[in-house]
N, C-alpha and C positions, 0 to 999 in steps of 0.2 A: 043756098045750101049746096047747090051743085058744085060751085067753085070751091067751097070749103072741103067737100069730099074729094074733089079732084086733086087739090094741092096737099091735103093733110091725111088722106086715107079714106077708104070707103066705109069702114065700119068702126064702131067704138070698141076699144079693146077691153074695157072694164065691164064687170057684170052688174054691179049694184047701181040702182037708179041715181042715187046721190053722187056717186063717183062719176057716172056718165055725164051728169050735168056739169061737174067740175071739169071734166075732160073737154066737153063742148065749149065751155067758157075759155079754156086755155087755147083751143083751136081758133076761136074767134079773135082772141087777143093777138095771136100770132099773125092771123090774116090781116088784121088792122095795121100791124107794124109793117107788113110787106106793102100794103097799099100806101102807107105814109112815106115809105122809102121811094116810091115811084112818082110821087107828086112833086112838081117843081116848086121851089121856094121863090116867092115873089115879094117885092118891096114896093111900097107906095112912094112915088116920086112927086113931091109937091112943088 
């Protein structure tokens, strides 16, 4: 969670609990995309 807060903001900007959950899911989805961009693409050579 520390990395999520560091990259995407320290606090949640929305007030209602349900919208905070949606905001958190959006932050996690964005973080997963950033992680995927940094991973090398490998191919199996047989």
